[in-house]
N, C-alpha and C positions, 0 to 999 in steps of 0.2 A: 724545175732547175733551167732546163734547153727547152727551145722552142724547134723544130725541125722544120725544114724546108726541103722541098722537091724540085729539080730540072726537071727538063723535058723527056730525059731518058731515066729517070728516077731514082738518079743517086742522090741521097742525102746528105744534108750540112746540119748540125746540132750549134746553137748559137746560146750561150749564157743568158739566161734570163735578168740575171745580177752578177756585180765583181766575185761574189764571194764566192765562186764555183771556177774549176779550172777550165781556160778555154780550150785544153786540151785533153780526152778523157784517156787515160794510159789504162791498158789492161794490167788487171793482176794477177799474180800469180803464187800459191803456196809453194813453196818450193819443199820447204820437210814438212811430210803429213804428220810424222812423228809430234811435231810441236803446236799442230792445228787438234785444238780439243773436238773431241767425236762428241755428238750429243749424248747426255747420259739418262735424258727420259724421252721416250719415244712417243711423239705427234698420237694423236688417236683420231682416227677419220671419223667423221660423221656421215660419210656414207658405207655401204658395202663393201668387202674388201675382196681383192679376186684371191691374192694369193696370201691366207695368213698365217705371215710368219717374218720372222727377226730379219732386215736387212740392213747389211754392213759394208761399209765401203771399203773396199779392200785396196786399191789404184785408183790414180785419174790420171788421165792421157788417153794415149794410143801410141802404140810401137810402128803400127804400119806406114803411115803416112800416104797412103791411097791418093792419088790425084783426084779424084769425083768427090771424095769424104771431106767436107769443109770442117766438119766435126773433129775429125783427127790430126787437124792441122794445126786447130784455134786451140784445142785441148791439151798441146804439147808443153811444154816435155813430160814423160812421163813418169811419177813420184808415187812409192808404193809405201807402204805400213809395213814394220816388221812382224813377223808369225807371232812375236809374244803378245803387240799388241794389237792384233786382229784378233788372237784367242783372247785377252781381257776384254775387249767389246764384246764380244759370242758371249763369252760367262757372264758378264754383268748385264749384257741385253737381256738375256734368256731370264736371268733370274729376275729383272725389274718389266719384265713385262708380260709374263707368263707363258711364251710363245714355247715352243718345245722342237720348232726350225727353224733352219736361218738359209736364207737367199745368198 
């Protein structure tokens, strides 16, 4: 979709390969996690797992805004799931996977 070129300082430029893709890539943020469907089925890894438990995404983003942390700035704003949605995700996930622990 894009070709990358770099200058002497390592700065990157992305240029579209064809006219069907946008010239400017815009960040997309899911504002309301309540409207974003959480996967009903869990992927089964083909490698040995370290933590054999159900993972549940409770929120996205970070409230801290530390100057040294790029991830904390990029993942803003903070979006949280409701208590009810988290409970539903946990109950459904435990029933569908057979796990007995949640992370």
